[in-house]
N, C-alpha and C positions, 0 to 999 in steps of 0.2 A: 829519846830519839829510838827515829826509826829508822832500817836499812833493809834497803833494796839488792837488788843483782839487776843489771842490762848488760846482755852483748850489742857492744856498737861495733862500727866501722870507722876504722881508721879514713877521711877524707887525702886522695893524692894530690886535687888538684883545687885554689880556691874561687871568688869571684863573685859575680853576681850571678853570670848564667850555670855556670856549676851551681851553684845556693836552689834557685830556681828549678833547677831541673829534678835535687834532689828532695826539693818541698813536693814538685807532682809524683814522687817515685813512693813518696809516704814514708819522708826524712824531714828530722828539723837537725838543719849545721849548726854544731855548736864546738865550744873553742874548752878547752881542756889547759889551765895556768898555774901557774906556784912557782913558790920560792928555790932554784935553782933548776927547773927545767925548761928546755924550749917548748911553750907554746903547742898543744896536738891538738887538730882541726880533726873533727866526727863527726861520723853521723848518732842519729839516736833518735828509731824507730819511734816515729807517731803517735799513733797507739795504745804502744806501750808508755809511754813515760804519760804523754794525757790520762790514761789508768791512776800511773799510780800520787801524781798531780793530784787530783781530785779525789781519792781515795784518801791520803796526807794531810788536805790543805788547813792551810792551819798550825801543823807540825814540823817540827824541822826534821829534817831528813839524814841519810848519807849514805850515798850512792856510788856504788861498787863494779864499777865498768871492769866490763870484759873487751877485751878487742879482740876481734877472732879473723880478720885477717893475717896471716901469718903466723906466726907464735904469738900464741894466746899470752895474755901481757892482765892482768888486774889491775885498776887503780880505783881509789878509792878520795868521794869530789864530796865538794857541799856545792848548790845550785847557790850560784853571789847575784846572778841578772836572768831576766828573761824579756825578750822583745814578743809583742805580739802582735801582728794585722791591724789597722786603723777601725778596716771597716769588716769585712773577718771573725776578727780576734784570735785565730787563731797562733800557733804560737810559732815564730819564726826564727828564733836564734837562739841557742842559751850560752847562758855564760855561767863554768865550772870554776871552783878552783879548788888542791890537789891538798890532800892532807897529807901533811907529814906526822911521823910516827913521831911524839916524843915531845912534839913542839904547837903552840896554842893557836890557834885559828877566832878569826871575829864575824860572826852571823846574827843574822838576827835571828830572834823568838822572839814568837805569836805570844800579847800577852791574851789572858781571858780575865775576865772580870766578874766576879762575885758578890751578892751582895745587893741589897735595894736603899739605892742614898733616902736617905731620911728625908733630903731635901727635899723628892720628887710626890712623897705622900706630903708636903704643903705648898703642892703647886711649879714644883719647880722641874727644870728639865735639865737633863745629863750630857752634855755633848765630851764628847769622844777626840782627845786630842793626838792620842801617840796610839796604834792596836800594836808593835812591835817596840823592842828594848833589845839593844846592838849587846850584845855580850863577847868577852876574849876569853876561850875556858880552852881545856884541850879534848879533843874532839869526844869522849868518853864518856866527859861531862854535859854534855849538851845536853840541856833539858826540851820534853816537847813545845812546853810551853813554861811561861810564867802565872803563876796568881797570885791578880789581887786583888786585894778584900776593896771595897768603893761604898760598903754597908756607911759605915760614918761620915761622908760626904753631907754635908747641910746645905744650905741657897749662899750660895756668897763660899764657900769652901772648892781651894784647888789641892787636886793630889799630884805630886813634882817625885819627878824622878828621883828623888835621891829619897823619895819618903819609904820606893817601892824596896823590900827586902830580898835579898838574893843569899843565895849559897857560897863560903867562904870563896869556892871554888873559883866562882863567876865574879868577874870584873866588868862591869858596866862602862859601855865607853861613852854613852848621852852623854850630854849637857848634865848635873845636877837640878838647874833649875828650871828644864823644861818638863811645861808642862802637859800634864796625860790627862786626866780629865777634872772635869770641873759640873759644878752646878750651878743655873743660873736662873733670875724669875726669870715666869715668862715670857714677857713684856720681850726681854734682853735677847732671849735667845730661839722668838718666833720662826720656826719653818725649819730651826736644825737639829732637832732633838734624834735621839737613837738610841738604842734599844738595849738591853745586855744580854738579852738569850742566849 
């Protein structure tokens, strides 16, 4: 679990025009929400968020926000959703959920697949259906990623959510029967090959 700190500013005004001006000035409009608090609209420096997002891509991150306009207030949160521009692919909005001390949080954790499925040596093709696992746990227990060994998968075999072993302090929220990965015969999976680099 990575932890980063960003200095941010509260948004006193909301709306499309205000958001557009903020983006031109180099900020991403964002919202912080959580149980028992009023949603807080704020602005995140674009370059700083992009740097963090690219550096820790594929890992769980806890953000500490320092609201600097007026009295400094610190809030810890996790990124729940983000929106990108359909043409430029730039971030245009961020949703963060505040972390409550002692309370569990639901978060998506990346899956890292290791091993070469035996079915691939027989001409099969690996198809990955699920790249993240939704878990519930205390913030201190959030893992960076969950390692999944797929070396045993033969042609026709599938790995399901129920097959993934996680520590006892993590509660998996995805449906147990959901398929995570499968190895299919080449003619079935033509054009859908994925690597496990």
